[in-house]
PDB file of N, CA, C, O and CB in Angstrom:
ATOM      1  N   MET A   1      66.353 133.708 120.717  1.00  0.00           N
ATOM      2  CA  MET A   1      65.704 132.470 121.066  1.00  0.00           C
ATOM      3  C   MET A   1      66.613 131.773 122.124  1.00  0.00           C
ATOM      4  O   MET A   1      67.839 131.734 122.018  1.00  0.00           O
ATOM      5  CB  MET A   1      65.466 131.559 119.772  1.00  0.00           C
ATOM      6  N   LYS A   2      65.951 131.259 123.091  1.00  0.00           N
ATOM      7  CA  LYS A   2      66.663 130.544 124.202  1.00  0.00           C
ATOM      8  C   LYS A   2      66.766 129.081 123.928  1.00  0.00           C
ATOM      9  O   LYS A   2      65.841 128.470 123.393  1.00  0.00           O
ATOM     10  CB  LYS A   2      65.952 130.748 125.545  1.00  0.00           C
ATOM     11  N   PRO A   3      67.970 128.470 124.318  1.00  0.00           N
ATOM     12  CA  PRO A   3      68.081 127.034 124.179  1.00  0.00           C
ATOM     13  C   PRO A   3      66.953 126.287 124.798  1.00  0.00           C
ATOM     14  O   PRO A   3      66.371 126.744 125.782  1.00  0.00           O
ATOM     15  CB  PRO A   3      69.333 126.571 124.758  1.00  0.00           C
ATOM     16  N   GLU A   4      66.609 125.095 124.226  1.00  0.00           N
ATOM     17  CA  GLU A   4      65.485 124.349 124.743  1.00  0.00           C
ATOM     18  C   GLU A   4      66.016 123.115 125.384  1.00  0.00           C
ATOM     19  O   GLU A   4      67.072 122.626 124.984  1.00  0.00           O
ATOM     20  CB  GLU A   4      64.468 124.012 123.651  1.00  0.00           C
ATOM     21  N   ILE A   5      65.320 122.578 126.381  1.00  0.00           N
ATOM     22  CA  ILE A   5      65.617 121.325 127.034  1.00  0.00           C
ATOM     23  C   ILE A   5      64.385 120.556 126.837  1.00  0.00           C
ATOM     24  O   ILE A   5      63.344 121.035 127.287  1.00  0.00           O
ATOM     25  CB  ILE A   5      66.016 121.463 128.543  1.00  0.00           C
ATOM     26  N   TYR A   6      64.358 119.367 126.192  1.00  0.00           N
ATOM     27  CA  TYR A   6      63.295 118.501 125.863  1.00  0.00           C
ATOM     28  C   TYR A   6      63.087 117.470 126.968  1.00  0.00           C
ATOM     29  O   TYR A   6      64.045 116.833 127.407  1.00  0.00           O
ATOM     30  CB  TYR A   6      63.560 117.842 124.545  1.00  0.00           C
ATOM     31  N   ILE A   7      61.800 117.293 127.439  1.00  0.00           N
ATOM     32  CA  ILE A   7      61.408 116.271 128.427  1.00  0.00           C
ATOM     33  C   ILE A   7      60.430 115.344 127.764  1.00  0.00           C
ATOM     34  O   ILE A   7      59.726 115.775 126.851  1.00  0.00           O
ATOM     35  CB  ILE A   7      60.785 116.905 129.717  1.00  0.00           C
ATOM     36  N   LYS A   8      60.342 114.072 128.175  1.00  0.00           N
ATOM     37  CA  LYS A   8      59.481 113.115 127.539  1.00  0.00           C
ATOM     38  C   LYS A   8      58.041 113.247 128.183  1.00  0.00           C
ATOM     39  O   LYS A   8      57.074 113.094 127.438  1.00  0.00           O
ATOM     40  CB  LYS A   8      60.080 111.643 127.699  1.00  0.00           C
ATOM     41  N   ASP A   9      57.849 113.516 129.490  1.00  0.00           N
ATOM     42  CA  ASP A   9      56.565 113.520 130.099  1.00  0.00           C
ATOM     43  C   ASP A   9      56.190 114.947 130.405  1.00  0.00           C
ATOM     44  O   ASP A   9      56.936 115.897 130.164  1.00  0.00           O
ATOM     45  CB  ASP A   9      56.546 112.655 131.347  1.00  0.00           C
ATOM     46  N   ASP A  10      55.016 115.047 130.938  1.00  0.00           N
ATOM     47  CA  ASP A  10      54.533 116.439 131.209  1.00  0.00           C
ATOM     48  C   ASP A  10      55.361 117.239 132.204  1.00  0.00           C
ATOM     49  O   ASP A  10      55.324 118.469 132.213  1.00  0.00           O
ATOM     50  CB  ASP A  10      53.130 116.387 131.722  1.00  0.00           C
ATOM     51  N   SER A  11      56.111 116.524 133.046  1.00  0.00           N
ATOM     52  CA  SER A  11      56.886 117.207 134.079  1.00  0.00           C
ATOM     53  C   SER A  11      58.150 116.215 134.401  1.00  0.00           C
ATOM     54  O   SER A  11      58.168 115.021 134.102  1.00  0.00           O
ATOM     55  CB  SER A  11      55.918 117.517 135.443  1.00  0.00           C
ATOM     56  N   ILE A  12      59.110 116.859 135.004  1.00  0.00           N
ATOM     57  CA  ILE A  12      60.312 116.147 135.499  1.00  0.00           C
ATOM     58  C   ILE A  12      60.825 116.895 136.723  1.00  0.00           C
ATOM     59  O   ILE A  12      60.769 118.125 136.759  1.00  0.00           O
ATOM     60  CB  ILE A  12      61.443 116.047 134.381  1.00  0.00           C
ATOM     61  N   THR A  13      61.315 116.186 137.711  1.00  0.00           N
ATOM     62  CA  THR A  13      61.925 116.845 138.878  1.00  0.00           C
ATOM     63  C   THR A  13      63.193 117.586 138.476  1.00  0.00           C
ATOM     64  O   THR A  13      63.890 117.183 137.545  1.00  0.00           O
ATOM     65  CB  THR A  13      62.244 115.815 139.982  1.00  0.00           C
ATOM     66  N   ILE A  14      63.472 118.615 139.150  1.00  0.00           N
ATOM     67  CA  ILE A  14      64.759 119.384 138.987  1.00  0.00           C
ATOM     68  C   ILE A  14      65.933 118.578 139.031  1.00  0.00           C
ATOM     69  O   ILE A  14      66.857 118.773 138.241  1.00  0.00           O
ATOM     70  CB  ILE A  14      64.912 120.400 140.000  1.00  0.00           C
ATOM     71  N   GLY A  15      65.965 117.588 139.996  1.00  0.00           N
ATOM     72  CA  GLY A  15      67.101 116.642 140.165  1.00  0.00           C
ATOM     73  C   GLY A  15      67.301 115.787 138.974  1.00  0.00           C
ATOM     74  O   GLY A  15      68.439 115.572 138.559  1.00  0.00           O
ATOM     75  N   GLN A  16      66.150 115.239 138.349  1.00  0.00           N
ATOM     76  CA  GLN A  16      66.307 114.471 137.168  1.00  0.00           C
ATOM     77  C   GLN A  16      66.723 115.269 136.006  1.00  0.00           C
ATOM     78  O   GLN A  16      67.514 114.803 135.186  1.00  0.00           O
ATOM     79  CB  GLN A  16      65.102 113.785 136.867  1.00  0.00           C
ATOM     80  N   LEU A  17      66.202 116.514 135.891  1.00  0.00           N
ATOM     81  CA  LEU A  17      66.579 117.388 134.749  1.00  0.00           C
ATOM     82  C   LEU A  17      68.147 117.727 134.864  1.00  0.00           C
ATOM     83  O   LEU A  17      68.864 117.720 133.863  1.00  0.00           O
ATOM     84  CB  LEU A  17      65.663 118.770 134.763  1.00  0.00           C
ATOM     85  N   LEU A  18      68.585 117.995 136.024  1.00  0.00           N
ATOM     86  CA  LEU A  18      70.053 118.356 136.154  1.00  0.00           C
ATOM     87  C   LEU A  18      70.891 117.177 135.769  1.00  0.00           C
ATOM     88  O   LEU A  18      71.942 117.354 135.153  1.00  0.00           O
ATOM     89  CB  LEU A  18      70.425 118.806 137.622  1.00  0.00           C
ATOM     90  N   LYS A  19      70.461 115.942 136.114  1.00  0.00           N
ATOM     91  CA  LYS A  19      71.139 114.790 135.640  1.00  0.00           C
ATOM     92  C   LYS A  19      71.008 114.528 134.149  1.00  0.00           C
ATOM     93  O   LYS A  19      71.959 114.068 133.517  1.00  0.00           O
ATOM     94  CB  LYS A  19      70.665 113.652 136.368  1.00  0.00           C
ATOM     95  N   LYS A  20      69.920 114.796 133.615  1.00  0.00           N
ATOM     96  CA  LYS A  20      69.621 114.613 132.233  1.00  0.00           C
ATOM     97  C   LYS A  20      70.524 115.499 131.259  1.00  0.00           C
ATOM     98  O   LYS A  20      70.884 115.115 130.147  1.00  0.00           O
ATOM     99  CB  LYS A  20      68.145 114.928 132.032  1.00  0.00           C
ATOM    100  N   ILE A  21      70.826 116.668 131.792  1.00  0.00           N
ATOM    101  CA  ILE A  21      71.657 117.662 131.073  1.00  0.00           C
ATOM    102  C   ILE A  21      73.030 117.558 131.369  1.00  0.00           C
ATOM    103  O   ILE A  21      73.834 118.254 130.751  1.00  0.00           O
ATOM    104  CB  ILE A  21      71.259 119.002 131.351  1.00  0.00           C
ATOM    105  N   GLY A  22      73.432 116.681 132.341  1.00  0.00           N
ATOM    106  CA  GLY A  22      74.812 116.374 132.641  1.00  0.00           C
ATOM    107  C   GLY A  22      75.473 117.253 133.688  1.00  0.00           C
ATOM    108  O   GLY A  22      76.700 117.245 133.786  1.00  0.00           O
ATOM    109  N   LEU A  23      74.729 117.999 134.463  1.00  0.00           N
ATOM    110  CA  LEU A  23      75.370 118.845 135.434  1.00  0.00           C
ATOM    111  C   LEU A  23      75.697 118.138 136.775  1.00  0.00           C
ATOM    112  O   LEU A  23      76.538 118.568 137.565  1.00  0.00           O
ATOM    113  CB  LEU A  23      74.496 120.023 135.685  1.00  0.00           C
ATOM    114  N   ILE A  24      74.929 116.966 136.974  1.00  0.00           N
ATOM    115  CA  ILE A  24      75.295 116.152 138.113  1.00  0.00           C
ATOM    116  C   ILE A  24      75.287 114.655 137.654  1.00  0.00           C
ATOM    117  O   ILE A  24      74.628 114.276 136.686  1.00  0.00           O
ATOM    118  CB  ILE A  24      74.296 116.406 139.332  1.00  0.00           C
ATOM    119  N   GLN A  25      76.020 113.881 138.371  1.00  0.00           N
ATOM    120  CA  GLN A  25      76.117 112.463 138.060  1.00  0.00           C
ATOM    121  C   GLN A  25      75.051 111.598 138.675  1.00  0.00           C
ATOM    122  O   GLN A  25      74.638 110.594 138.095  1.00  0.00           O
ATOM    123  CB  GLN A  25      77.415 111.967 138.480  1.00  0.00           C
ATOM    124  N   THR A  26      74.578 112.009 139.921  1.00  0.00           N
ATOM    125  CA  THR A  26      73.548 111.081 140.675  1.00  0.00           C
ATOM    126  C   THR A  26      72.461 112.041 141.126  1.00  0.00           C
ATOM    127  O   THR A  26      72.679 113.252 141.142  1.00  0.00           O
ATOM    128  CB  THR A  26      74.216 110.241 142.024  1.00  0.00           C
ATOM    129  N   GLY A  27      71.371 111.559 141.468  1.00  0.00           N
ATOM    130  CA  GLY A  27      70.185 112.306 142.006  1.00  0.00           C
ATOM    131  C   GLY A  27      70.667 112.892 143.268  1.00  0.00           C
ATOM    132  O   GLY A  27      70.308 114.035 143.555  1.00  0.00           O
ATOM    133  N   GLY A  28      71.452 112.219 144.060  1.00  0.00           N
ATOM    134  CA  GLY A  28      71.860 112.741 145.382  1.00  0.00           C
ATOM    135  C   GLY A  28      72.685 113.993 145.310  1.00  0.00           C
ATOM    136  O   GLY A  28      72.744 114.772 146.261  1.00  0.00           O
ATOM    137  N   GLY A  29      73.336 114.188 144.151  1.00  0.00           N
ATOM    138  CA  GLY A  29      74.109 115.417 143.903  1.00  0.00           C
ATOM    139  C   GLY A  29      73.245 116.678 143.651  1.00  0.00           C
ATOM    140  O   GLY A  29      73.752 117.800 143.648  1.00  0.00           O
ATOM    141  N   ALA A  30      72.041 116.479 143.458  1.00  0.00           N
ATOM    142  CA  ALA A  30      71.029 117.571 143.220  1.00  0.00           C
ATOM    143  C   ALA A  30      70.955 118.536 144.345  1.00  0.00           C
ATOM    144  O   ALA A  30      71.011 119.743 144.106  1.00  0.00           O
ATOM    145  CB  ALA A  30      69.643 116.994 142.999  1.00  0.00           C
ATOM    146  N   LYS A  31      70.834 118.084 145.567  1.00  0.00           N
ATOM    147  CA  LYS A  31      70.739 118.920 146.722  1.00  0.00           C
ATOM    148  C   LYS A  31      71.935 119.828 146.855  1.00  0.00           C
ATOM    149  O   LYS A  31      71.760 121.030 147.055  1.00  0.00           O
ATOM    150  CB  LYS A  31      70.584 118.091 147.939  1.00  0.00           C
ATOM    151  N   PHE A  32      73.148 119.306 146.754  1.00  0.00           N
ATOM    152  CA  PHE A  32      74.316 120.122 146.879  1.00  0.00           C
ATOM    153  C   PHE A  32      74.399 121.128 145.689  1.00  0.00           C
ATOM    154  O   PHE A  32      74.752 122.290 145.890  1.00  0.00           O
ATOM    155  CB  PHE A  32      75.574 119.226 146.949  1.00  0.00           C
ATOM    156  N   TYR A  33      74.076 120.677 144.464  1.00  0.00           N
ATOM    157  CA  TYR A  33      74.090 121.510 143.311  1.00  0.00           C
ATOM    158  C   TYR A  33      73.118 122.750 143.524  1.00  0.00           C
ATOM    159  O   TYR A  33      73.437 123.911 143.269  1.00  0.00           O
ATOM    160  CB  TYR A  33      73.686 120.662 142.060  1.00  0.00           C
ATOM    161  N   LEU A  34      71.958 122.367 143.998  1.00  0.00           N
ATOM    162  CA  LEU A  34      70.944 123.500 144.105  1.00  0.00           C
ATOM    163  C   LEU A  34      71.338 124.488 145.208  1.00  0.00           C
ATOM    164  O   LEU A  34      71.022 125.675 145.127  1.00  0.00           O
ATOM    165  CB  LEU A  34      69.490 122.933 144.415  1.00  0.00           C
ATOM    166  N   GLU A  35      72.028 123.990 146.232  1.00  0.00           N
ATOM    167  CA  GLU A  35      72.563 124.934 147.313  1.00  0.00           C
ATOM    168  C   GLU A  35      73.684 125.700 146.863  1.00  0.00           C
ATOM    169  O   GLU A  35      73.783 126.835 147.330  1.00  0.00           O
ATOM    170  CB  GLU A  35      72.990 124.210 148.548  1.00  0.00           C
ATOM    171  N   SER A  36      74.587 125.290 146.013  1.00  0.00           N
ATOM    172  CA  SER A  36      75.743 126.014 145.623  1.00  0.00           C
ATOM    173  C   SER A  36      75.766 126.706 144.176  1.00  0.00           C
ATOM    174  O   SER A  36      76.779 127.255 143.743  1.00  0.00           O
ATOM    175  CB  SER A  36      76.840 125.081 145.727  1.00  0.00           C
ATOM    176  N   ASN A  37      74.613 126.635 143.499  1.00  0.00           N
ATOM    177  CA  ASN A  37      74.434 127.363 142.233  1.00  0.00           C
ATOM    178  C   ASN A  37      73.165 128.076 142.160  1.00  0.00           C
ATOM    179  O   ASN A  37      72.202 127.767 142.863  1.00  0.00           O
ATOM    180  CB  ASN A  37      74.523 126.462 141.088  1.00  0.00           C
ATOM    181  N   LYS A  38      73.160 129.038 141.306  1.00  0.00           N
ATOM    182  CA  LYS A  38      71.923 129.829 141.028  1.00  0.00           C
ATOM    183  C   LYS A  38      70.952 128.946 140.009  1.00  0.00           C
ATOM    184  O   LYS A  38      71.190 128.794 138.810  1.00  0.00           O
ATOM    185  CB  LYS A  38      72.357 131.334 140.338  1.00  0.00           C
ATOM    186  N   VAL A  39      69.928 128.450 140.646  1.00  0.00           N
ATOM    187  CA  VAL A  39      68.937 127.748 139.804  1.00  0.00           C
ATOM    188  C   VAL A  39      67.523 128.380 140.159  1.00  0.00           C
ATOM    189  O   VAL A  39      67.114 128.523 141.311  1.00  0.00           O
ATOM    190  CB  VAL A  39      68.972 126.108 140.079  1.00  0.00           C
ATOM    191  N   LEU A  40      66.866 128.723 139.060  1.00  0.00           N
ATOM    192  CA  LEU A  40      65.545 129.386 139.182  1.00  0.00           C
ATOM    193  C   LEU A  40      64.591 128.691 138.235  1.00  0.00           C
ATOM    194  O   LEU A  40      65.000 128.399 137.111  1.00  0.00           O
ATOM    195  CB  LEU A  40      65.628 130.935 138.859  1.00  0.00           C
ATOM    196  N   ILE A  41      63.349 128.403 138.598  1.00  0.00           N
ATOM    197  CA  ILE A  41      62.345 127.919 137.748  1.00  0.00           C
ATOM    198  C   ILE A  41      61.207 129.020 137.765  1.00  0.00           C
ATOM    199  O   ILE A  41      60.521 129.258 138.759  1.00  0.00           O
ATOM    200  CB  ILE A  41      61.850 126.476 138.221  1.00  0.00           C
ATOM    201  N   ASN A  42      61.092 129.648 136.574  1.00  0.00           N
ATOM    202  CA  ASN A  42      60.115 130.782 136.455  1.00  0.00           C
ATOM    203  C   ASN A  42      60.462 131.898 137.468  1.00  0.00           C
ATOM    204  O   ASN A  42      59.572 132.536 138.029  1.00  0.00           O
ATOM    205  CB  ASN A  42      58.625 130.271 136.704  1.00  0.00           C
ATOM    206  N   ASN A  43      61.751 132.114 137.686  1.00  0.00           N
ATOM    207  CA  ASN A  43      62.224 133.225 138.530  1.00  0.00           C
ATOM    208  C   ASN A  43      62.081 132.847 140.030  1.00  0.00           C
ATOM    209  O   ASN A  43      62.294 133.708 140.884  1.00  0.00           O
ATOM    210  CB  ASN A  43      61.412 134.543 138.210  1.00  0.00           C
ATOM    211  N   LYS A  44      61.724 131.568 140.379  1.00  0.00           N
ATOM    212  CA  LYS A  44      61.650 131.199 141.750  1.00  0.00           C
ATOM    213  C   LYS A  44      62.612 130.128 142.151  1.00  0.00           C
ATOM    214  O   LYS A  44      62.793 129.193 141.371  1.00  0.00           O
ATOM    215  CB  LYS A  44      60.318 130.783 142.060  1.00  0.00           C
ATOM    216  N   LYS A  45      63.241 130.173 143.281  1.00  0.00           N
ATOM    217  CA  LYS A  45      64.199 129.181 143.643  1.00  0.00           C
ATOM    218  C   LYS A  45      63.347 127.819 143.957  1.00  0.00           C
ATOM    219  O   LYS A  45      62.321 127.856 144.637  1.00  0.00           O
ATOM    220  CB  LYS A  45      65.098 129.709 144.932  1.00  0.00           C
ATOM    221  N   PRO A  46      63.850 126.666 143.420  1.00  0.00           N
ATOM    222  CA  PRO A  46      63.212 125.414 143.761  1.00  0.00           C
ATOM    223  C   PRO A  46      63.207 125.176 145.255  1.00  0.00           C
ATOM    224  O   PRO A  46      64.144 125.567 145.951  1.00  0.00           O
ATOM    225  CB  PRO A  46      63.896 124.278 143.063  1.00  0.00           C
ATOM    226  N   GLU A  47      62.153 124.535 145.761  1.00  0.00           N
ATOM    227  CA  GLU A  47      62.094 124.127 147.206  1.00  0.00           C
ATOM    228  C   GLU A  47      63.044 122.982 147.567  1.00  0.00           C
ATOM    229  O   GLU A  47      63.420 122.799 148.725  1.00  0.00           O
ATOM    230  CB  GLU A  47      60.669 123.702 147.567  1.00  0.00           C
ATOM    231  N   GLY A  48      63.419 122.213 146.527  1.00  0.00           N
ATOM    232  CA  GLY A  48      64.169 120.990 146.763  1.00  0.00           C
ATOM    233  C   GLY A  48      64.346 120.186 145.473  1.00  0.00           C
ATOM    234  O   GLY A  48      63.811 120.533 144.420  1.00  0.00           O
ATOM    235  N   ARG A  49      65.099 119.123 145.591  1.00  0.00           N
ATOM    236  CA  ARG A  49      65.399 118.402 144.270  1.00  0.00           C
ATOM    237  C   ARG A  49      64.182 117.733 143.606  1.00  0.00           C
ATOM    238  O   ARG A  49      64.243 117.308 142.452  1.00  0.00           O
ATOM    239  CB  ARG A  49      66.463 117.300 144.507  1.00  0.00           C
ATOM    240  N   ASN A  50      63.055 117.650 144.381  1.00  0.00           N
ATOM    241  CA  ASN A  50      61.885 117.090 143.807  1.00  0.00           C
ATOM    242  C   ASN A  50      60.889 118.069 143.319  1.00  0.00           C
ATOM    243  O   ASN A  50      59.756 117.658 143.067  1.00  0.00           O
ATOM    244  CB  ASN A  50      61.271 116.244 144.738  1.00  0.00           C
ATOM    245  N   THR A  51      61.190 119.344 143.153  1.00  0.00           N
ATOM    246  CA  THR A  51      60.384 120.382 142.631  1.00  0.00           C
ATOM    247  C   THR A  51      60.194 119.998 141.192  1.00  0.00           C
ATOM    248  O   THR A  51      61.149 119.599 140.525  1.00  0.00           O
ATOM    249  CB  THR A  51      61.016 121.798 142.817  1.00  0.00           C
ATOM    250  N   LYS A  52      58.962 120.112 140.688  1.00  0.00           N
ATOM    251  CA  LYS A  52      58.586 119.774 139.208  1.00  0.00           C
ATOM    252  C   LYS A  52      58.957 120.869 138.318  1.00  0.00           C
ATOM    253  O   LYS A  52      58.753 122.043 138.626  1.00  0.00           O
ATOM    254  CB  LYS A  52      57.051 119.505 139.017  1.00  0.00           C
ATOM    255  N   VAL A  53      59.490 120.516 137.238  1.00  0.00           N
ATOM    256  CA  VAL A  53      59.637 121.419 136.106  1.00  0.00           C
ATOM    257  C   VAL A  53      58.869 120.935 134.926  1.00  0.00           C
ATOM    258  O   VAL A  53      58.996 119.796 134.477  1.00  0.00           O
ATOM    259  CB  VAL A  53      61.076 121.586 135.738  1.00  0.00           C
ATOM    260  N   LYS A  54      57.980 121.937 134.387  1.00  0.00           N
ATOM    261  CA  LYS A  54      56.963 121.447 133.447  1.00  0.00           C
ATOM    262  C   LYS A  54      57.169 122.090 132.058  1.00  0.00           C
ATOM    263  O   LYS A  54      57.929 123.055 131.966  1.00  0.00           O
ATOM    264  CB  LYS A  54      55.524 121.758 133.987  1.00  0.00           C
ATOM    265  N   ASN A  55      56.590 121.649 131.071  1.00  0.00           N
ATOM    266  CA  ASN A  55      56.545 122.129 129.755  1.00  0.00           C
ATOM    267  C   ASN A  55      56.276 123.651 129.718  1.00  0.00           C
ATOM    268  O   ASN A  55      55.299 124.152 130.274  1.00  0.00           O
ATOM    269  CB  ASN A  55      55.509 121.373 128.991  1.00  0.00           C
ATOM    270  N   GLY A  56      57.110 124.287 129.096  1.00  0.00           N
ATOM    271  CA  GLY A  56      57.004 125.856 129.020  1.00  0.00           C
ATOM    272  C   GLY A  56      57.670 126.644 130.124  1.00  0.00           C
ATOM    273  O   GLY A  56      57.709 127.874 130.094  1.00  0.00           O
ATOM    274  N   ASP A  57      58.187 125.930 131.087  1.00  0.00           N
ATOM    275  CA  ASP A  57      58.904 126.620 132.225  1.00  0.00           C
ATOM    276  C   ASP A  57      60.097 127.331 131.714  1.00  0.00           C
ATOM    277  O   ASP A  57      60.709 126.903 130.735  1.00  0.00           O
ATOM    278  CB  ASP A  57      59.342 125.623 133.331  1.00  0.00           C
ATOM    279  N   LEU A  58      60.437 128.378 132.331  1.00  0.00           N
ATOM    280  CA  LEU A  58      61.778 129.086 132.078  1.00  0.00           C
ATOM    281  C   LEU A  58      62.733 128.660 133.163  1.00  0.00           C
ATOM    282  O   LEU A  58      62.424 128.716 134.354  1.00  0.00           O
ATOM    283  CB  LEU A  58      61.639 130.707 132.075  1.00  0.00           C
ATOM    284  N   LEU A  59      63.801 128.270 132.764  1.00  0.00           N
ATOM    285  CA  LEU A  59      64.854 127.615 133.675  1.00  0.00           C
ATOM    286  C   LEU A  59      66.095 128.441 133.534  1.00  0.00           C
ATOM    287  O   LEU A  59      66.650 128.573 132.443  1.00  0.00           O
ATOM    288  CB  LEU A  59      65.166 126.052 133.288  1.00  0.00           C
ATOM    289  N   ILE A  60      66.557 129.033 134.707  1.00  0.00           N
ATOM    290  CA  ILE A  60      67.877 129.718 134.780  1.00  0.00           C
ATOM    291  C   ILE A  60      68.788 128.892 135.670  1.00  0.00           C
ATOM    292  O   ILE A  60      68.497 128.570 136.822  1.00  0.00           O
ATOM    293  CB  ILE A  60      67.744 131.199 135.340  1.00  0.00           C
ATOM    294  N   ILE A  61      69.911 128.575 135.045  1.00  0.00           N
ATOM    295  CA  ILE A  61      71.024 127.825 135.690  1.00  0.00           C
ATOM    296  C   ILE A  61      72.183 128.688 135.622  1.00  0.00           C
ATOM    297  O   ILE A  61      72.749 128.823 134.537  1.00  0.00           O
ATOM    298  CB  ILE A  61      71.324 126.453 135.027  1.00  0.00           C
ATOM    299  N   ASN A  62      72.636 129.336 136.735  1.00  0.00           N
ATOM    300  CA  ASN A  62      73.703 130.208 136.814  1.00  0.00           C
ATOM    301  C   ASN A  62      73.422 131.421 135.767  1.00  0.00           C
ATOM    302  O   ASN A  62      72.463 132.171 135.948  1.00  0.00           O
ATOM    303  CB  ASN A  62      75.050 129.409 136.529  1.00  0.00           C
ATOM    304  N   SER A  63      74.217 131.562 134.771  1.00  0.00           N
ATOM    305  CA  SER A  63      73.894 132.605 133.816  1.00  0.00           C
ATOM    306  C   SER A  63      73.210 132.077 132.546  1.00  0.00           C
ATOM    307  O   SER A  63      73.051 132.856 131.606  1.00  0.00           O
ATOM    308  CB  SER A  63      75.146 133.340 133.445  1.00  0.00           C
ATOM    309  N   ASN A  64      72.818 130.868 132.463  1.00  0.00           N
ATOM    310  CA  ASN A  64      72.240 130.258 131.315  1.00  0.00           C
ATOM    311  C   ASN A  64      70.686 130.210 131.325  1.00  0.00           C
ATOM    312  O   ASN A  64      70.123 129.893 132.373  1.00  0.00           O
ATOM    313  CB  ASN A  64      72.787 128.895 131.194  1.00  0.00           C
ATOM    314  N   ILE A  65      70.011 130.488 130.288  1.00  0.00           N
ATOM    315  CA  ILE A  65      68.610 130.557 130.382  1.00  0.00           C
ATOM    316  C   ILE A  65      68.031 129.456 129.308  1.00  0.00           C
ATOM    317  O   ILE A  65      68.437 129.373 128.149  1.00  0.00           O
ATOM    318  CB  ILE A  65      68.111 132.101 130.094  1.00  0.00           C
ATOM    319  N   PHE A  66      67.075 128.674 129.852  1.00  0.00           N
ATOM    320  CA  PHE A  66      66.545 127.581 128.969  1.00  0.00           C
ATOM    321  C   PHE A  66      65.030 127.655 129.035  1.00  0.00           C
ATOM    322  O   PHE A  66      64.424 128.178 129.971  1.00  0.00           O
ATOM    323  CB  PHE A  66      67.067 126.120 129.421  1.00  0.00           C
ATOM    324  N   ILE A  67      64.463 127.096 127.977  1.00  0.00           N
ATOM    325  CA  ILE A  67      62.974 126.872 127.959  1.00  0.00           C
ATOM    326  C   ILE A  67      62.777 125.379 127.891  1.00  0.00           C
ATOM    327  O   ILE A  67      63.391 124.693 127.073  1.00  0.00           O
ATOM    328  CB  ILE A  67      62.242 127.610 126.717  1.00  0.00           C
ATOM    329  N   VAL A  68      61.863 124.849 128.811  1.00  0.00           N
ATOM    330  CA  VAL A  68      61.659 123.416 128.891  1.00  0.00           C
ATOM    331  C   VAL A  68      60.442 123.122 127.992  1.00  0.00           C
ATOM    332  O   VAL A  68      59.392 123.756 128.101  1.00  0.00           O
ATOM    333  CB  VAL A  68      61.437 122.925 130.405  1.00  0.00           C
ATOM    334  N   LYS A  69      60.633 122.114 127.084  1.00  0.00           N
ATOM    335  CA  LYS A  69      59.647 121.766 126.134  1.00  0.00           C
ATOM    336  C   LYS A  69      59.387 120.280 126.251  1.00  0.00           C
ATOM    337  O   LYS A  69      60.280 119.513 126.613  1.00  0.00           O
ATOM    338  CB  LYS A  69      60.075 122.161 124.729  1.00  0.00           C
ATOM    339  N   LYS A  70      58.080 119.843 125.924  1.00  0.00           N
ATOM    340  CA  LYS A  70      57.780 118.391 125.914  1.00  0.00           C
ATOM    341  C   LYS A  70      58.076 117.884 124.470  1.00  0.00           C
ATOM    342  O   LYS A  70      57.682 118.460 123.456  1.00  0.00           O
ATOM    343  CB  LYS A  70      56.230 118.096 126.349  1.00  0.00           C
ATOM    344  N   GLU A  71      58.781 116.793 124.489  1.00  0.00           N
ATOM    345  CA  GLU A  71      59.110 116.254 123.174  1.00  0.00           C
ATOM    346  C   GLU A  71      57.843 115.834 122.419  1.00  0.00           C
ATOM    347  O   GLU A  71      56.934 115.297 123.052  1.00  0.00           O
ATOM    348  CB  GLU A  71      60.066 115.058 123.314  1.00  0.00           C
ATOM    349  N   THR A  72      57.733 116.043 121.129  1.00  0.00           N
ATOM    350  CA  THR A  72      56.736 115.772 120.218  1.00  0.00           C
ATOM    351  C   THR A  72      56.983 114.386 119.616  1.00  0.00           C
ATOM    352  O   THR A  72      57.995 114.184 118.945  1.00  0.00           O
ATOM    353  CB  THR A  72      56.676 116.847 119.182  1.00  0.00           C
ATOM    354  N   VAL A  73      56.102 113.456 119.837  1.00  0.00           N
ATOM    355  CA  VAL A  73      56.223 112.047 119.332  1.00  0.00           C
ATOM    356  C   VAL A  73      55.233 111.852 118.219  1.00  0.00           C
ATOM    357  O   VAL A  73      54.027 112.016 118.405  1.00  0.00           O
ATOM    358  CB  VAL A  73      55.969 110.982 120.475  1.00  0.00           C
ATOM    359  N   PHE A  74      55.757 111.494 117.031  1.00  0.00           N
ATOM    360  CA  PHE A  74      54.811 111.167 115.896  1.00  0.00           C
ATOM    361  C   PHE A  74      54.742 109.677 115.775  1.00  0.00           C
ATOM    362  O   PHE A  74      55.777 109.014 115.837  1.00  0.00           O
ATOM    363  CB  PHE A  74      55.275 111.808 114.509  1.00  0.00           C
ATOM    364  N   ASP A  75      53.577 109.120 115.605  1.00  0.00           N
ATOM    365  CA  ASP A  75      53.417 107.715 115.367  1.00  0.00           C
ATOM    366  C   ASP A  75      53.435 107.362 113.894  1.00  0.00           C
ATOM    367  O   ASP A  75      53.308 106.191 113.538  1.00  0.00           O
ATOM    368  CB  ASP A  75      52.159 107.246 115.980  1.00  0.00           C
TER     369      ASP A  75
END
């Protein structure tokens, strides 16, 4: 089983996600991080820091593999 990253909405930008999981400190750091690390969304290189990541996407960051899941909220 692959580790899961939970998001609140239907999608999140790759820049926001990298910040959420603590790999960058600011959104501006996303561009540099994407240029200097192996990051793939469903085996495709993101076009930029605003590329959307959605529920069910497979995310590869360097040698780590994650599944993106939408948080389930119960009222």
